[in-house]
N, C-alpha and C positions, 0 to 999 in steps of 0.2 A: 635518251642516251643509250647506247648499246652497252650491254653488259660485257665485262672482260672475259676473254675465253679461259675455260678450264679443260683439263684433259684428265681422262681416268684410264687405268690399265686394268684389264680383266683377264685372269687366269682361270684355267679349269683343272688341269692334270699335272701337277708337279711330280717329278720323279723321286723327289726326296724332300725331307724337311729343310736341309741345307739349301736345295734349289729354291724352294719357296721363300726363305728368308732373304736370300740373295736377290731374287727378283723384286721383292718388296724394296729393298735398299736401292737396287738400280732405278726403279721407278721414282722414288724419292729424289735421288740424286740427278735425274734427267729432267726434272721439272714437271712430272705428272703431279696433279693435285690429290689423286685418290688411287687407291689400290683395292680392286673388288674381285670377287668371284660370284658364282651364281649359288643357287640353293636347290641342289638335286642330289638324289640318294643312290639310286640303282646303278649297279656296275654293268659290265658287258653281258650280254645275252639276248635272247629273242625279245624280251619285254622292252629293253632299251632300243634295239633295232627298230622295232615297230613305231617308236616315237619319232625317229629321225633325229634325235637329240644326241650331241656329243657326250662322251664320258666325262663326269667329274669324280675325280678320285677321293677328294677330301671333303669332310663335313664343313658347312659354312661357319659356324660360330666358332669352334676351336681354331679354324684356320685364320679368321680374323683376329683372334686374340694372339696368335703366334706372329702375324704380320705387324700388329701394333707393338709387340714386345721387340721386334727386330728393327724397329724404325723410330723416328722421334717427332716428324712433323707431318707426314702424309696422312691424309684421311683414309681410313679403313672402312670397308662396307661390303654390301651385298646387292647385286642387281638381279633379283630381289628375294628376300626372304618370304617364303609361302606361308601364310598365317594358318594354314590348315595342318602343317606339319608338326606343330607343337601345341601344347596346352597354352592358351592365351596368357594366363598369369605366369607361367614359366617363361614364355617369350619375353614378357615385359621385365621379368627379374634378369634374365640373361643380357638383354641389350643395354639395360641399365647399368649392369656390371661391366660390360665391355667399355661403355663411355666413361664409367667411373675409373677404370684402371688405365684407359688411354689418355685420360685427362682431357676429354672433349673431342677426341679424333674420330668418333664413330659417325659414319653417315649411314642412316637407317633406312635401308630400302625395303618396301613392303609391296607384296602382291597378293591377290586373291587365289592364285593357283590356276594352273591351266593344263598341266601334262597329264592327260587322262591315263595313259598307260602306266605312268609312274604311280599315281594313286591306286590303280588296280593291283600292281605288283607288290605293293606293301600293305595292302588290305585297308586303305582309307576310302570311305565312300566318296565317289565323285559326284556331288550334288549338282543339280542344275545351276547355271551361272548367277541367277537371281538369288538363290540361296547362298552360294559362296560369296557373293559381293555383300549381301546383309551382313554375314558373318564378319567380313572384312571391316565393314563400318563400325561394328560393335568392338573389334579388337583395336581399331584406331582410337576409339573413345577410351578404352581401358588404358592404353599406353599414354594418352595425354593425362588421364587422371592419376596413373601410377607416377608420372614424372613430376606431378605437383604436390603440394603438401596436403595432408589430411587423410583422413580414414577412407578406404573404399567402401562404397555401397552399391555395387553394380550387380543387378540380376536381371540379364536380358536373355532372349532365347538361346544365345550361343556363348554368352560369357557370365561366369559367376565369381565374384570377387567381393566378399561381404566381411566386415568386421575386422579389418586390419589395414595398417598403412604399408605401402609398397617401399621396400628398402632393397638396394641403396638408391639414393637419388642420383640422377646424372651429374656429371661435372658442372654443367652450367644450369642455371635455374630454369631455363627454357627448354632443356632437353636437347638430344641431338637433332639436326636437321632431318626431316622426313622426306624421303624420296618415294613416290608412288609410281609404279610402272604399269603400263597397259596400252591397248590398242583399240578399244571399243568405246562406244559413247558413254555409257554410265560410269565406267571406271575412270576415264578421263574427266568426266565432269566432277566426280568426287575428288579426283586429284587436283583439279583447279580450286575446289573449296578448301581442301585439308593440307596440301603438300607444300614444303618449301622447294622441292625439286620434283619435277614431272619428268619421268623417263618414258619417251615415245617408243612404243614397240609395235610388232605386228599385232593384227587382230588374230589371236590364236584360238578362236572359238571352235575350231576343228579338233583341238585337243592334241595336236602334234605339229611338228615343224613341216613345212612343205611350200610349194610355190604359191598356194593360195594365201597363206599368210604373208609371204613377201610381197605379194601383188597388192595386199591391203594397205601398204605404206609407200605407194608412189608419192611423187611431189604433190599432184593434185589432191590425193586423198589425205596427205599430211596437212594441207590447208584446212580441211574439214576437222581433223583432230585438234588442230590449234584453236579452232572455233569452240569446240566442245570444252576445252580447257578454260577459254575466256568465259563461257556460259557459267561455268562453276565458280570462276574466281571473281568475277565482277570487278570491283575497283582494285583488288589486290593483285591483278594479273601481272603488273609491273615488278612485283616483289618475287615473283617465281622465277625460278632458273629452269630452263628447258634443256634437257639431256637427251642424247641419243647414242646408240652403239653404231660405229661403223663396222658392221659385220664383214662387209665385202671391201677390204682395203688391199690394194696392191700398188706399191710404188714402182712405176715403170715409165720408161721414155715413150712406150706405145700405148697410151691410155685408149685412144681410139680403137686400135686392133683388138685389144684385150676385152674391151666393153662389148665389141661386135661378137667376139666368141662366146662371152657369158650370157649375154641378154636372152638368147633363145632358151637357155635352161630354165628361165623363169617366165616364159611366154611373154617377153617384152621386146620392143624394138631397141636398138642401141641408143637411140635418142631418149627414150623414156628411162632406161636403165642409168644413163649418165646423170640424170636428174634425181635418181632415187636417193632420198636422205640417208639410207643405210649404206650407200656405196661410195667409196673414195678410191678412184682408180686413175692413175696418171702419175706425172712428175710431181715433185715436191711443190713446185710453183703452182701446178694446176690444182693439186689438192688443197693447198692453202687458199686459193682463189675460190674454190667451191665452199670451203668452210665459211669464209667470209660472207659470200652470197647467201648461204642458208641462214646466217645469223640475221641478215637484213630481211630475208623473205619470211622466215618462221620464228625467229627469236631464239633459235638454237645457239647457245654459246658454251655448251659442255659437251664434249665429245670423248666417248670412250672407245679404245682400241683393244683388240685382243693381244694377249702377250707374245704371240708368235711374230708379230711385226714391229715389236718394241724398236729394234735398232733402225729399221726403215723409216719409222715415223718421228723418231726423236728430232730430226731436223724440222719437222712441222711443228712440233710442240715448242721447241726453242725459238722459232720465228714468230709464232703467234702469241706467245706469252712474253716475249723479250727477254727470256732468260738464257 
């Protein structure tokens, strides 16, 4: 049986606190099930320009707290918190506190880190991928232990938490749902084993955004990613929710012409770009059909849109959620 559709809204750069609150409330009122941002730190300048990443003006954790306070039902979260940007014990305490105050509305997105230029700009060592992912696994284990009852006794290469019980406990006994994002084999296999929600992303092993990463997520290569998730999940695969960001969303009556203009920018044919799981370009009817097709092919039932297209995609959300 196919999972019901859910839709998220992701924002990067509010102009004011008032705008942030109003956007969160609008997402809630319009049928979106979650309101997200990403976890990036550096502002305008040559370091950010070199990464190819857009500006994020606000810090993730306080922004989630403000969004939770401004709303009453929508999930708040991050796609995804980089575990290298905070002390593991402090991260566990902060996310449990967010879940505690929001009464179970936190969606806990986690990632191993990938934006090399940001690491370098703020003085954090950018370890090789294997080390970052080892650390990521240890942080997940800490979070699970922190959410449970009992004294912590964890002393691993990257995490030390000994002789105390983590407080506060999350709102629910099981803790917030964990979303793990990534685009390469090892991280997606771990996601299959550990996550409640798996966020499909580009393979960003280059350490920056670009055509290579976008090309790593064609429909054909996404089939492989789904298999990696299945390999990690085993019998629990059907319990996992698969999420993806529709980074390239344009609601237009001329989907074919628009895709033909955009495809060469990424070294793709229009036909390949039309099937790209991160692209939704066309009329409302066409976009709805694509979303349904991708649920049937990949199991993707959770789609996140950028805040800049909220008005254009509200009819899609309303139609596919029945709200």
